C-alpha positions in Angstrom: -35.9 38.9 56.4 -36.6 41.7 58.9 -39.1 44.1 57.2 -40.4 46.2 60.1 -39.2 47.1 63.6 -41.0 48.9 66.5 -39.4 49.5 69.8 -37.7 51.9 72.2 -34.9 54.3 71.0 -31.8 53.5 73.1 -29.3 55.7 71.4 -28.2 57.3 68.1 -25.0 58.1 66.4 -24.3 60.3 63.3 -25.4 57.5 61.0 -27.6 55.1 62.9 -29.8 54.4 65.9 -30.2 51.5 68.3 -33.8 50.2 68.8 -34.8 47.8 71.6 -37.8 45.7 70.7 -40.4 44.3 73.2 -38.6 40.9 72.9 -35.5 42.4 74.4 -33.4 42.4 71.2 -31.6 45.6 70.2 -31.2 46.3 66.5 -28.9 48.9 65.0 -30.5 50.7 62.0 -28.7 52.8 59.5 -31.0 55.8 58.6 -31.2 58.5 56.0 -30.3 61.9 57.4 -33.9 63.3 57.5 -35.0 60.3 59.6 -32.1 60.8 62.0 -33.0 64.5 62.4 -36.6 63.5 63.3 -35.7 60.9 65.9 -37.3 61.6 69.3 -35.6 61.6 72.6 -34.0 58.4 73.9 -36.5 56.2 75.6 -39.3 57.1 73.2 -41.0 54.6 70.9 -39.9 54.5 67.2 -40.8 52.4 64.3 -39.2 51.8 60.9 -39.7 49.8 57.7 -36.4 48.0 57.2 -34.3 46.4 54.5 -31.7 43.8 55.5 -28.5 43.7 53.5 -26.5 40.5 53.9 -23.0 40.2 52.7 -20.1 37.8 53.3 -18.7 39.8 56.1 -21.7 41.7 57.4 -25.4 41.8 58.0 -26.8 45.4 58.2 -30.2 46.8 58.7 -31.4 50.0 57.1 -34.4 51.8 58.4 -37.0 54.1 56.6 -39.9 56.1 57.7 -42.2 54.9 54.9 -42.6 51.7 52.9 -42.1 53.7 49.7 -38.6 54.8 50.8 -37.8 51.2 51.7 -38.9 49.9 48.3 -37.0 52.7 46.5 -33.9 51.7 48.5 -34.4 48.1 47.3 -34.6 49.4 43.7 -31.4 51.4 44.2 -29.6 48.3 45.5 -30.5 46.4 42.3 -28.4 48.9 40.2 -24.9 47.4 39.5 -22.1 48.9 41.6 -24.5 50.9 43.7 -24.2 49.6 47.3 -26.2 50.4 50.3 -24.1 53.3 51.4 -24.6 55.2 48.2 -28.3 54.2 48.2 -28.7 55.6 51.6 -26.8 58.8 50.6 -29.2 59.3 47.7 -32.2 59.0 50.0 -30.6 61.3 52.5 -30.4 63.9 49.8 -33.7 63.3 47.9 -37.3 62.7 48.8 -38.7 59.8 46.6 -40.8 62.3 44.6 -37.7 64.4 44.0 -35.8 61.4 42.7 -38.7 60.6 40.3 -38.5 64.2 39.0 -34.8 63.9 38.6 -35.3 60.7 36.5 -38.1 62.3 34.5 -36.0 65.3 33.6 -32.7 63.4 33.4 -31.1 65.8 35.8 -27.7 64.2 36.1 -26.3 67.4 37.8 -28.6 66.8 40.8 -27.4 63.3 41.3 -23.8 64.3 41.2 -24.4 66.5 44.3 -24.5 63.2 46.2 -21.1 62.3 47.6 -19.4 59.6 45.6 -21.5 59.9 42.5 -19.8 61.4 39.4 -21.3 62.1 36.0 -20.7 58.7 34.6 -22.3 57.0 37.7 -25.1 59.5 37.6 -25.9 58.6 34.0 -25.9 54.9 34.8 -28.3 55.5 37.8 -30.7 57.5 35.6 -30.7 54.9 32.9 -31.4 52.1 35.3 -34.0 53.9 37.3 -36.0 54.8 34.2 -36.8 51.1 33.7 -36.7 49.9 37.3 -39.1 52.5 38.7 -41.6 51.8 36.0 -41.7 48.1 36.8 -41.1 48.1 40.5 -43.8 48.3 43.1 -43.0 51.9 44.1 -46.2 53.9 44.0 -46.2 57.6 43.5 -46.6 59.5 46.7 -47.9 63.0 47.3 -45.2 65.6 47.7 -45.2 67.0 51.1 -45.5 70.8 51.3 -42.2 72.5 51.5 -41.4 73.2 55.1 -40.9 76.8 56.0 -37.3 77.9 56.9 -38.1 77.9 60.6 -39.1 74.3 60.5 -36.0 73.3 58.5 -33.8 75.1 61.1 -35.7 73.5 64.0 -35.5 70.0 62.5 -31.8 70.4 61.8 -31.2 71.8 65.4 -33.1 68.8 66.8 -30.9 66.5 64.7 -27.7 68.0 66.0 -28.7 68.0 69.6 -29.8 64.4 69.3 -26.3 63.7 68.0 -24.9 65.2 71.2 -24.1 68.8 70.1 -25.1 71.6 72.3 -27.7 74.2 71.1 -25.1 76.9 71.9 -22.7 75.4 69.4 -25.2 74.2 66.8 -27.6 77.1 66.5 -25.2 79.9 65.2 -23.7 77.4 62.7 -27.2 76.5 61.4 -28.3 80.1 61.1 -25.2 81.1 59.3 -25.5 78.3 56.8 -29.2 78.8 56.2 -28.8 82.6 55.7 -26.2 81.9 53.0 -28.3 79.1 51.3 -32.0 79.4 52.3 -33.0 76.7 49.8 -31.3 73.9 51.8 -33.5 71.1 53.1 -33.0 69.4 56.5 -30.6 66.7 55.2 -28.5 69.2 53.3 -28.4 71.6 56.3 -27.4 68.8 58.7 -24.7 67.6 56.4 -23.2 71.1 56.0 -23.5 71.9 59.7 -21.6 68.7 60.6 -18.8 69.7 58.2 -18.7 73.2 59.6 -18.6 72.0 63.2 -15.9 69.5 62.5 -13.8 72.1 60.7 -14.2 74.6 63.6 -13.1 71.9 66.1 -10.1 70.8 64.0 
């Protein structure tokens, strides 16, 4: 089981990155959107806690910036009918502390904002997490201070430029979206910007 990777960032896509380790092996890691947005320039060193998901027809690696995120992803995978793609989508939308608050307050509406999760699935996730988070080794972590709007915009812009979009194309889209919805976090802003750019190009 591969639990941690450190190496050189070779390239990134909209959903993953390729990391070359010192041993000369390149690993493709699927990352939550906030982690993708914070990737450095190609050629820089990166490190991730990883979870390997082995299936009959695939072996995929998922990368996380903290061990708490990795353990929470492992907990999500233990929920029936919740695969790694939905688990990653949840962690792209919510910080671990946010997810604990959602469970505490039984906020099904928040979970249904994640693509592919309806009310029925949201109820199942809440019910499962109530018990799994209490028994799993997922320690509480301090909530990071909310980033000011400028930092959110800068992180989202960095994420889009890392994905190959020009600043000239990305910046006005991000500003328009953020002015309309100033409470968006980096992951949400990135997701909406990618949709808006794709629509404009269609």
